[in-house]
Structures are given as C-alpha cells and as structure tokens.
C-alpha positions in Angstrom: 72.5 -25.4 94.2 71.3 -29.1 94.3 72.4 -31.2 91.2 70.5 -33.8 90.2 71.1 -36.2 86.6 72.2 -38.8 84.8 76.1 -39.1 85.8 77.5 -37.7 82.3 75.4 -34.7 83.0 76.5 -33.8 86.4 80.1 -35.2 86.6 81.9 -31.8 85.5 79.9 -29.9 88.2 80.9 -32.5 90.7 84.5 -32.5 89.6 84.5 -28.9 89.5 83.6 -28.5 93.1 85.5 -31.3 94.5 88.9 -30.9 92.6 91.7 -30.0 94.8 90.0 -30.8 97.7 91.1 -32.9 100.5 88.0 -35.0 100.9 86.7 -37.4 103.1 84.1 -39.7 101.8 81.5 -41.6 104.2 79.4 -44.5 102.2 76.4 -45.3 103.6 74.1 -48.5 103.1 72.6 -51.8 103.9 73.9 -54.8 102.1 71.0 -56.9 103.1 68.3 -54.1 101.5 69.3 -54.2 97.9 70.0 -50.8 96.1 70.2 -49.5 99.7 73.8 -51.0 99.7 75.2 -48.3 97.1 77.3 -45.9 99.5 78.7 -48.5 101.3 79.3 -50.7 98.2 81.2 -47.5 96.5 83.5 -46.6 99.8 84.5 -50.2 100.0 85.4 -50.4 96.3 87.3 -46.9 96.5 89.4 -48.4 99.4 90.1 -51.1 97.4 91.4 -48.8 95.0 94.0 -47.3 98.0 92.0 -44.3 98.9 92.6 -43.3 102.3 89.8 -41.1 103.7 87.1 -43.5 102.9 85.1 -45.3 105.3 81.9 -47.8 105.0 80.0 -46.3 107.4 77.3 -48.9 107.0 74.1 -48.1 108.9 75.8 -46.0 111.7 77.2 -42.6 109.9 77.1 -41.0 113.5 79.9 -43.6 114.5 82.5 -42.0 112.0 82.1 -38.7 112.2 84.9 -38.1 114.8 87.2 -40.2 112.0 86.1 -38.0 109.5 87.3 -34.6 112.0 90.3 -36.1 112.6 91.5 -35.9 109.3 90.9 -32.4 108.7 89.4 -32.4 105.6 88.3 -29.6 103.3 85.0 -31.3 102.4 83.1 -34.2 103.7 81.0 -36.1 100.9 78.1 -38.6 102.4 77.3 -41.1 99.4 73.9 -42.9 99.8 70.8 -44.1 98.4 68.1 -41.7 98.2 64.3 -42.0 97.6 63.2 -38.7 95.7 60.8 -40.3 93.1 63.4 -39.6 90.4 64.4 -41.9 87.5 66.3 -44.8 88.7 70.0 -44.2 88.9 69.7 -40.4 88.9 72.6 -38.7 91.0 71.6 -36.3 93.4 74.7 -34.0 94.5 74.2 -31.0 96.8 75.9 -29.3 100.0 74.2 -30.7 103.1 73.3 -27.3 104.2 71.2 -26.5 101.0 69.5 -30.0 101.0 68.5 -28.8 104.8 67.4 -25.3 103.8 65.3 -26.2 100.7 61.9 -26.9 100.5 63.0 -30.1 98.2 63.4 -33.0 100.4 65.8 -35.9 99.5 64.7 -38.6 102.1 67.3 -41.3 102.7 66.6 -44.7 104.0 69.0 -44.1 107.3 68.9 -42.4 110.4 69.9 -39.8 112.1 68.8 -37.4 109.6 71.9 -35.4 107.6 70.8 -32.5 109.7 72.2 -33.8 112.8 75.5 -35.0 111.1 75.5 -31.5 109.4 75.4 -29.8 113.0 77.8 -32.2 114.3 80.4 -31.9 111.8 79.9 -27.7 111.3 81.0 -27.5 115.2 84.0 -30.2 114.7 84.9 -29.0 111.2 83.4 -25.1 110.7 85.4 -24.7 107.6 84.7 -27.9 105.9 82.1 -28.0 103.2 79.7 -30.9 103.5 77.7 -32.8 100.6 75.2 -35.5 99.8 76.0 -37.6 96.7 73.0 -39.8 96.3 71.6 -42.2 94.0 68.2 -42.6 93.4 67.2 -46.6 94.5 65.2 -48.8 92.4 64.4 -51.5 95.1 65.5 -51.6 98.6 63.6 -54.6 99.7 65.0 -56.9 102.4 67.2 -59.7 101.0 67.7 -58.4 97.2 70.6 -57.5 96.1 71.7 -54.3 94.4 70.0 -53.9 90.6 72.1 -54.0 87.8 70.8 -50.5 87.0 72.4 -49.3 90.4 75.5 -51.1 90.3 76.4 -49.6 86.9 75.8 -45.9 88.2 77.8 -47.1 91.4 80.8 -48.6 89.4 81.0 -45.2 87.1 81.1 -43.1 90.5 84.1 -45.4 91.7 86.2 -45.2 88.7 85.1 -41.3 88.7 85.9 -40.6 92.6 89.4 -42.7 92.3 90.8 -40.1 90.2 89.1 -37.1 91.4 89.5 -37.9 95.1 92.9 -38.7 96.6 
C-alpha cells in the first residue's frame, strides 16, 4: 500500500511497519539543489543523534548498497525528495516493490532508478523489506537552500525516526 499525506496523518502507519525491525537508512540528496537535499539532511542528522545504520548516500545510493547488505537489516529505507505533483511537504511511504508495480509514479531527482536498487538488494538481502520515504519538494533549483517548509518536515522526520529506528 502506498501511503501519502502530512506527517501527522501517516506517522502511525510508518511506525507500525518499521517498529521492531532493524532498519538501514539510505539518505539521498544534493546539497546544491535546494529541497533535493532532504534525504541527505535527514541521514546526516540521524547520524549526529547516534544512529549507526544510517548513510548519507548523496547522489550515489548505488555506491552504498553493499554497506547496507553487510549489516543484514530487516528493512532498508531510502529517504529521498520526490516530485509527484503533491502538496509541498507531503510524505510518501511505500515499499519500493509497490512503487515499481503500481501505475503511480513517484519520480525522484536521482539516477539510477529504484528498480535497479531494489533488484540488487533483493538479490543480496532476499528477506529484507525495502521502502521509499519521500518528501514532495518545493524547489530543487541549483544553488538554492532547502526551503523552510521542507526543512520543518525533515526535522519532524528526524525526531520521529531517531526514536523509531535503532
């Protein structure tokens, strides 16, 4: 099931899916492109709070898949900016498999596709679940900072994930 909405509406759903699981978080983003930085920003701040299975993958999530695989997590969570014509700051949460199979497209600003990342991890971690936690962006223009709207959502996600994921 693909779930999307404001943080307060979907946090319980995310919590019910991830609670009790060893999760590995891959934050994806580009600091030079405004709101596109959201995944990296979240990952960096989770690491500052002491979470171990978190990587800021920047623009190259494929470079960190083996790092994720070596930790043998129950779940891998990709955190990324999405452009899905939703209200700015809307959170999208779904299994990568569901996103790949659905007719709904939640394009991210990065390559390679989640389909490729999914297949690699499925081969390396056949029992691990894979999720996309996306944040609908406002502005990904080059040379911009993250907008306040997206930073507020990111900070809520940092607080939430730092207590949920160990």
